[in-house]
C-alpha angles and dihedrals in degrees: 000000000000125000087227124084139175108272100154091128091078093054129081089212111108122229111276118264145114091268096046111138120208115240119254117267107276115231099176123116115238140155101275112232089199137355141167125242111204122188118219135184091203111042095180093052091046094050089048093052095044093048103038097030106033100029099242122140130214107257093181143328131219106203113251089356121067144340112213111210127187140178113175125357109296093017098110129158127180115205111202130186115254137178091230143000130206116283091233139018116278122236091252118087138194116223130207127190119239134162126255093253090061098053099082092044092051090050092049095045094049094045090049089057099035114010096203097041100099134070115189153316096236133166118236133213088245093063103261136117110225140188125192118212127191108209127210088265090054093250114153106228123183123198111200127191123190113234122220110279116251109189090203095053130106088242090059090051090048091052093045090056089064093043100262110132133171123270113282092031093100087249138085127307115265 
């Protein structure tokens, strides 16, 4: 028996597939299990890029303090005023789930606002299609969309090596 089990019911991320539909933006207030705090020297420009480029919405704003942005449930970002930000993006990145149908739109929206902000899309060995976006604050943000699972693919073989198997295989969900 594997230590992994299907727990998709606690996630807002839909099952992978060509017809996967992203969940509606979540406007509820909850205790956030994790969130990112991103300093910015230009709060207005940052909010504009995160909302129009990355698809977040402004949940609330505390004047001169913080803008709380969200996309799906548990995809929370706090933009906070800062005197300075790094000159370039750090090696560390923050990843957000998306669905395949969102990838091209995210790329187009980000490039319309900042032409050189996007790297990708690229397919990964773990069966996702990813884009990397450098935001105005020089944060490295990755949007990752699960691809439909093909049990005969190299990605399926890669996942099986670490014990992740498709549903119905008495293992974990791939």
